[in-house]
N, C-alpha and C positions, 0 to 999 in steps of 0.2 A: 130779763136775764135768759140766757141760753140754757137749754136743758143740759143736764151733767153728761148724758151720753154724747151730745153733740161736742161739748167741751173736750171730753176724752178722745173722740175721733180727730178734733183739730190738733190736740197735742200729738197724737200718735202720727198724724200727717206731717207735723213740723219735724219731729225726731226722724222720720224716715227721709225727709228731704235734706236735713242736716247731715245724715250718715251716708247719704248717696255718694259724695265725692270720695270718702274714705273707703267705702266699699269698692268703688271704682278702682282706686289706686291699689287695693288689696288684690282684687282679681287680675290687674294688670301686672303686679308683681309676680303672682302665681304663674301667669302664662309667660312672663319674661323676667325671670328672677335676677338677671344680671343687667345692670345698667349698661348703656351703650358704651361709654368710655372704657369699661372694664374689658370689653370684648377685643380690645387692642393689645391686651397685655398677654404674655405667655411667660412661664418659668420652666427652668431645667434644673433638676437636682441630681448630683452624682458626685464625681471627684475629679480633681484637677492634678495632674502631673507636671511639674516644672522641671526641665532638664537643661541646664545652662550648657551652652557650647562655648566654653571659655577660651579666649585669645589673650594670654597673660604676658605682661612685660617681665623683665628680669628684676631680681632683687637690688635695691640701692640702699647704702647706709649713709647716714649723716651724724655730725656731732659726736665723734669717737673719742673716748678718753685716751690717755697715753697707752695704757695696756691694749686696748683694742687696736690703736694705730700701729702697735708693733706686729699684730697678726693679720689685720683687715685692711683693705683699701676701700673707699667709699663704693666702687662699683661703676657701673651695673656689672652684675655676675652673669656672664654668658652661661647658658644651659640651666638657668633656674627660672622658677615661675611658681604659679598657684593654680589650683583647680577648684571647683565648687561642687558640692553634692547634688544629686537629683532627688527631689522631695515631692511628696503628694499630701493632699488634704481633701476632706469633704468640702463641696462647694455648691453654691446655688447662683444660677444665671438668671437675671430678670430682664426681660425684653419687651420693648413697646413698639408696635406697628405704627408707623407714621401715617397720619390720616390723609396723605396724599400719595399718589404714585401707585394706586391699584393694589395696595398691600405688598408691593415688592421691597419696600424700604423699612428698615426697623433699626432701633438703638439698643445695644446690650451693655450690660456691666455684669462683673463677676463679684460675687460675695463669698469670701471664705476666711477661715482663721488665719492668723499669720503663719508663715512658713518658716521653719528653723534650718538654716543652711550651714553646713560645715565648710571651712576653707582648708585645703589640703597643699602641702608642699609638693612640688614636682621637680624632676631633673636632679641635679647635683646636690642641692640643698637637702633633698630628701635622704639621699643615700651616701653622701660624702661629707666629711668635715669640711666646713668652710675655711677652717685654719686649724690644722693640727700642729703646726709649728709657727714661730715667729717668722717674719718675712725674711730674715737672714738665715733661717733654717737651723739655728743652733740651739733653740729653746723649745721644748714641747709645750704647748698650750693645752692639748687634750680637750678642746672644744669639740664635741662630737657632731655628727650629722643631726639635723632637726627632726627627722622622722617624718611620718605622714601627717599628723594632725596639727594644724596651725591655731585654729580658732573657730568660733561660731557666731552667727548673728540671726537675729529675727528680721524677716523681710516681708513687707506688705506692698504688692505692686497693684494698686487700683488701676483698672483698665476699662475703657470705653471704647467701643467700636460702632461705626455705622455699617450696616449689613444689607446686601442686595440679594434677595431670593429669586432665583430664575423662574421658578414655577410655584407661586405662593398657594395655590389651591389644589396642588397634585399630592399623590400619596408620597412621592420621593421628591424632596425639596432640596437640592443642593444650593449653596450660598457662597458668597465670598464677602469679605469685610476689610475695613481699614480703620485705623483709630490710634489711640495713644495710651501709654502706661507710664505711670510714675513709680519709679524703683525706689522705695523708701526702706531704709535700714534703722534699727535701733536695737539696744541691749547687746552690743558687740562684746566679745570676750575672747581673750587669748587662753588657749587650753593646752598649747605645746609644753611638753614636760621640761625641755631644756629651757625654754624661755621664762619659765615660772619657777625654777629652782629657788632663786634668791628673793625675787619680788614679781609682782604681776604687772606686766605692761598694759598700757592703755592702748585701745585701738578704736579708730573711726572710720566708717565707710562712707563716702559721699553719697548723696541722693542724685537721681538723674531722670530726666523726661526722655522717653524713648518712643519710637514709632511701632506700630503693630500691623502685620497683615494676617489675614484669617481666611480660612477655607473649612467647609463642613457640609454635613448633610443631615436633614431631619427625615425620619420615615414614620408614617402614621401607623399606629398599633391597633387602637380601639377607641372609637369616638373621638374625644379630645386628647387623648394620650399619644404620645410619639416617642421614639428613641432618637438620640442625637450622638453624632461623632463630630468633634470639633478640634481643629489644629490651628494655633497660633504661633507666629514667629515675631519675636520682640528684637528690634534691631536698634543699634545707636546707644545701648546701655552701657556706656563706658564708665566705669567707677573707679575710684582711687581708695585703697586701703592704707591707712597710715598708722603705723605702730610706734609708740613713743615710749622712752624709759625702759630699754631693754638692758637687763643684766644677764651676763653668761659667765657661769663658772669656769675658772681657769686653774691650772696647778701652780702651786708655789714654785719659785719665789715670786710669781707675777701676782698682781692684784686682779680682781675680778674685771672682766671687760664690760664696758658700758657703751651702748649705742643709743644716741640721743633720739634717732629717728629712723625708721625704715619705711620705705614707700614702694608699693607695688600697683600698677594699673592693670585693670582687667576689663576686658570687653566681654560682657556676660552672654549676649545673644541667646537668650533662652527659647527652647521650644516648649510650648504649652499644650498639652493634649487633655481633652475632657471627653468622658463618656457620661452621658446623662439619660434620664428618664424625663420626658417634658410634658407639659399640660398647657393647652391653649384654651383661654377662657371664651 
């Protein structure tokens, strides 16, 4: 039998050899705490402003009851249209530098809470009664102008772009990008006072896949931190707002006017501006 001291020495040697790989991994982590794959990621935190540049079609009406037919025609009504508010939210951009192309190419996406947009009436419908009298002109309807506010909707436009950085290792890094955005609306609601006096109409805004162009610049600040200014243009986002079951109050002896459906087409064409503080892993 081996002496106790020899057995202790062998046990200590075995424990040391067993621990060696984990110790090596520990010291490797201390020297390089970030795995290689993480070094291709970057994040930008800040806020996003979405400013629609709306090209709106005129108002059109369908399925009119006899009272509405006395005062209104289906249209389209020249000089009418709609607009959409400019909104902003805090946002986070996540980017991944592709493993080919000498770090020139990356893919980005934006994470942000849903945006709440308001719809506005423009032109004649906002300031003038659509039908103050019946079409014969002999009976007053007293249907007033709609005013400014029409409704609101929640909108979530997930966006992905492929980005090319001209000088990926420089302090000033201008870039361009191209990609796609899906304009997704939900929780639409009519808020117009005249359109909700009797009953609340239903509204639905169609979803749309759109294309995206992007320009921007990143500027190094300190170590891995940088500032970023980014501008995107979303094109081809042509949506249709359909309002159904509209009741408009009229004066006696007329019954209230009923409009079964009103449709407005809008090309939103939003500009998306982002101001960010970024970090490269």
